[in-house]
N, C-alpha and C positions, 0 to 999 in steps of 0.2 A: 647538678640537681640533687635534691635530698635523697632520692632513692638509690643514688650511687654510693652513699656512705655505708660502710660495713655494718654498723649497728642496725640501721634500718633494714638492710638486706636480711640480717639474721632474724629480726622481728617478723618480717614478712614470711620468712621460711618457717618460723614457729607457728604463725597463724594458719598458713596454708597446710602445714603438717597436721595441726589440730583438726582442721576442717576435713582433710582427706581421711584421717583416722575415724572420725565420726561417720562420714559417708560410707566408708569401708565396712564398718560394723553394721550400719543400717541396711545397706544394699547387699551384704553377704559376700563380698570379695576379699575377705581377710587373708585367704591363702595367697592371692596375688600380691597384697601388700607385704606379707611375710617373705615371699619368695623373690620379689623383684624390686621392692622399695627398701626394705630393712637392710639388705646388704650394703647399700651405699652409705647408710649411717654407720654401720660397722666399720667400713673401710675408712671413713673420716676419723673416727675415734682411734683406729689402729694407726693411722698416719701420725696423729698427735702423740700417741704413746711411743711410736717409733723414734720420734725426734726428741722426746723428753730427756732421755739419758744422755745423748751426745750434747744437748744444749746445756744441761746442768754441769756436766764435766768440763766442757770448754769454757763456759761463762764463769764458772766458779774458779777454775785455775787462773783464768785471765784476771778475775777480780782480786784474788789473793796476791798474785804477783804484782799487780798494780799498786797494792798497799805498800809493798817493799818493807814491811815492818810487822813482825809477828806480835809485838805488843799491841799495836793498833787492832790487829785481827782478833786477839783474845778479848780486848775491850768491846769491840763491836759484837762479838759472839755472845758475851755475857749479857750485854744490853738487850740483844735480840731475844734470847731465850727468856729473860726476865719479863719483858713486855708481853711476849706471847703467853706466858703462864698467867700473868695478871689479867689479861683480857679474857682468857678461858675461865678463870675463877668468877669474873663478873658475869660471863655468859651463863654459867651454871646457876648462879644466884638469881639472876633475872628469870631464868626458866622456872626455878622453884617458886619464886614469889608469884609469877603469873598463874601457874597451875594450881596453887593453893587458893588464889583469889577467885579464879573462874570455876574451878572444880568440874572439869568436863567429864570425869569418870562417873559422876552420879547421874548423868543424863543418858547413859547407854541402857537400852531395854534389855531385859534378861534373855529374850529369844535371840536377840542380835549377838549377845556374848556367846551363846551356845553354838549358833551358826558359824561364827568366825573361828571358834576353837576347832570345830569339826573340819572346816575348809582348809585351815593352815597347820593342822597337826603334824604333817610330814615335814614342813619347813622348819618347825621348832626343833625337832630332833637333830636335824643337820646343824642348825645354828648353835644348839647346846653343846654338841661335840666340839665345834670350833672354839667355843668359849671355855670349855673345860681345859683345853690345851693352854689357853691364855692364863687361866687361874692357877694352873699347876706350876707356873714359872716362878723363879725366885725373884726377890725384890730388885736385884740389880741385873736381871737377865736382859732388860731392854738396853742397858749400857753395853753389855757383852755383844748384843746383836748389832750394834753400830759398826763393829769391826768385822769385815767379811773374811772368810777363809779363801775365797776365790773372787777376784774382782769381776771376772767375766761372767760368773754365775750371778753376781749381784746386778751387773749391768743388763742381764737378760730378763730381769723381773722388776717392773716398775714399783711394786710394793716394797722393794728394798732400797728405795731412793736414799734413805739416810746413810746407807753403806756407801753409795756412790758419792754422796756429799763428803763423807769422811775421807775417802780416797782422793777426791779432788783437792781438798784442803791440804792433805799430806803431800800431794804432788806439788801443789803451789808453794808450800813451805820449802820443799826440797829444791825447787828451782831458784827460790830466793837465796838459799844457802850456797849453791854452787856459783851463782853470779857469773861474771865474765862473758865471753863470747858464747859459750855453751848455753848458759842461762838465757842470754838474750835471744838466741836462736829458738829455744823452746817457747819463750814469751811471745815472739813473733808468730810462731806456729799456732799456738792456742788462740791468739788474737784473730788470726786469719780464719781459723776453723770456726770461731764464734761468729764472725761476719758471714761466713758461708751458711751456717745453720740458720741464722736470722733470715737470710734470703729464702731459704727453704720454707721457713715458717710463713713468710709472706705468700709463697706459692700455695701452701696448704690452705691458708685462710681464704684464698679466692674461692675455694670449694665449700666454705663454711655454710652459706645459706642452703645449699643442696643437702649437705650432711645433716644440718639441723632439721630440715623438712623431713628427711627420712627417719631420723631419731624420734621426732614427735609423733609422726604417723604410726610407727611401730609401737610406741609406748601406749597410745590410745587403744590400739588393737589388742595388745597384751592385757591391758586392764579390763577392757570391756568384753573381749571374746565375741561370741555371736549374740550375746544377750546384753545389749546396752542398758536396758532397764535395771538389770541386776547390779551392774557396776555403779549406776547412779544411786540406787538404794543404799549400797554399801558405803559410798562416799557421803551420802546424806547422814547415815547413822553415825559416822565418825566426824561429822562437821565441827562439833564443838572442840574436839581434840585438835583438829587441824587448825582451827582459828586460834586456839591457845598458842600453838607452836609458832604460827605466823606472826601473831601480835608480839610475842616475846622476841622473835628474831628482829622485827622492825625496831622495837624499843632498844635492843642491844646495839644495832647499827647506829641509830640516831643519837643515843646517849653516850655510849662508850667511845665510838670513833670520833664523834664531834668533840668530846672532851680531850681526846688525844691531840686533835688538831689545835684546839684552843690553848692547850698547855705547851705543846712542843713546836707547832707550826702555825702561828697565828694568821698568816696570810692565806692559808688554804681553807676555802669554804667547802662544805659538804656537797653542794650542788656542782661545783667545779670538779671535785674529786670523782663524783659519779659520772660526770660527762666524760672524764678522761679514761675511766676503766670500763665503761659501759659494754663494749664488745666482749671483754673478758668475763664480765658478770653474766651476760646472755649465754655465752658459750658454756660456762660452768653450769648454768641452769639446765641446758639441754643435754650435757654429757654426764652430769652428776659425778665428775671426777676432777679433783684439784690437780692431780698429776697430769692428766691429759690437757688441761687448760693452761698449765704452767708456761709454755712457750708464748702464748698470747698475753698472759699476765705480765711477763717480763718485758715484752715489747711495749705495752701500753704504759707501764710504770716508768720505764726509762724515757720514752719519747714524749708521752703526754702529761706525766706528772713531774718530769725533770729530775728524777732520782738518778744519781750517778751510777754507772754500771758496776762499779766495785761494791756498792751497797746492795743493789738489786740482785746481783748474781750470787750474793751470799744469803741475804735475808729471805728471798722468795723460795728458793729450793728447800731451805730449812723449814719455812712456814708451811709449804705443801705437805710436809711430813709431820710436824709436831703441832701446828696451829689448827685446831679443829673447833673454833668457837661455836659455829652453827651446830655441829654434831654433838658437842658436849651439852649445849643448851637443850637440844632435842632429847637427849638421853635423860636429862633431869625431868623434863615434862612427861616423857613417856613412862618413866619409872613410877612417878606419883600417880599418873593417870591410870595405869594398870592396877596399882594398889587401891585407888578409889573405886575402880570398876569391880574389883574383887571384894570390896567391903572391908579393906584393911586400913587402919589409921597408923600412919608413920610418925614415929617420935622425932623430936628435934635432933637427937643423936643419929637416927637413921638418915635424916635429911642432910646432916653434916657429912655423913659417910658418902652420900651421893656426890657432894661437892668434891671430896677427896678422890673418890674412885673415878668419877667422870673426867676429872682433870688429869689423873695419872694415866687413864686408859687412852686419852687423846694423844699422848706422847708416843710417836712411832706407829700410830694407826695408819693403815694403808689408805692413801688418798684415792680410793676407787669406789665405784658404786656398791652399796650393801655392807661396807665395813662397819658402819655405825650400828647395825643390828647385832653383830657379833659382840661389839663392845657393850651394848645394852644388856646382853645376857650377863656379862661380868658385873655390871652395876646392880642388876636385880638379885644376883646371888649374894652380893655383899650386904644387901639390906633384907635378905631372906624373904623376897617376894617370889612366888612361883613363876618360873620362866615360861610356863605354858601360857601366861597372860600375854606374851608377845603376839599371839594369834589375833588379839584384839586390834592391833595396829598395822599388821602387815598389808592390809588392803589399801591403805593410803601411804605406805612408807615410800614407795617409788616417787610419788609427787613431792612429798616433804623432803626426800633426799635431794631433789633438784634445788629446793629453796635453801636448805642448810648448806649445800655446797657453794651456792652463790655467796652466802655470808662468810664461809671459810675463805673464799678467794678475796672478798672485800677486805677481810681482816688482814690477810697477807699484804695486800697493797697498802693498807693504812699503816701497818707497822713499818713497812719499808720506807714510806714517806717520813714517818716519825724518826726512825733511826738516821736517815739521811739528813734530816733537819738538825738533829743533835750533833751530827758529825761534820756539819758544814758542807754537805755533799749534794745540795739541791741546786739545780740549774733552772733557767727560765723554761717553764713548761710550754708545750704546744697543745692548746686545748681544742683544736679542731681536728677533724679526720685528715 
């Protein structure tokens, strides 16, 4: 039956969570939702984060050792990073074109600007401090950060996933170098560990509809509080900005990813691609975390898109760390929107700076909820727009974070398919659940 399929169960969980959150706000039992519903969503995300590091380590080591050729690894790595950077640049450009055509900042009433700035003044100070740390870094500090001082410290923090990727690649290369019985023993060990972790992911995903229900219900409660009318007014005031971001995200997905498939994988249609990764997209939408969704993304890409494991185990973990198409696009729209709302005209040079800064900031950004706002402060500082303007968008940021994370995950899967196609590593996909 249709309702037994995972993506339908997740959709039902999303809808029921939305209804529960609205009823909770209207009827006044938000405390019950926060105390007894929200924890199940937190547990679900925590389980996904728990399995993310072991999955990346085991699958990437298994993928590298299966290549059995460091030349092939470096070629695949260079190709992956290049495609990710190109899609990010396209994303930022599409965002800038959209926001300059629609001009959502000019539609914001003055009283709304003042109200939003007063409401979120505390949040701005905290984000500004985090962004100041990023801005004080040297030009090659992000490269230095890839190499961990302590692997176990890196493995204990999902925001340091790039360090885990580095160690896994190094470990895989070491196993290839020793070869023989010892090397084969380790290859077998990591292959087996990878299979076990995938089974654990299957078990966790059985709880996905309940986790998504809890996440959506708690999100509505957090946004609305006890005054649903106030939340709806706030969302209405920022409607044009939200529409601009969503339109740009849709254009990016339809234009850029379709072009990738037409150029590199002619047999893959966008509809079939969406059907294959639908559960990962829905999960990314509800969790707002590329890292937390990574186990599901890998499973769908391998099984339902037919991407070879040695490609997906390399491309997807790297993508969850450096590929932030949706986030970069949103930063471009948000930066120009804030400038428009504050009555500032950005020059062509400043808008080109947005392209460079947003692309650079996306490399190594944590694939967790809220990381985009910190990166936005960096972009605003680069073009000399007051960071206090972030208060104008914080009211709808959580919802848009869900949308841009979905695009990030879609981009990861699209690039994995593209790289697999160019490497001759595509198998017959299974397009049903």
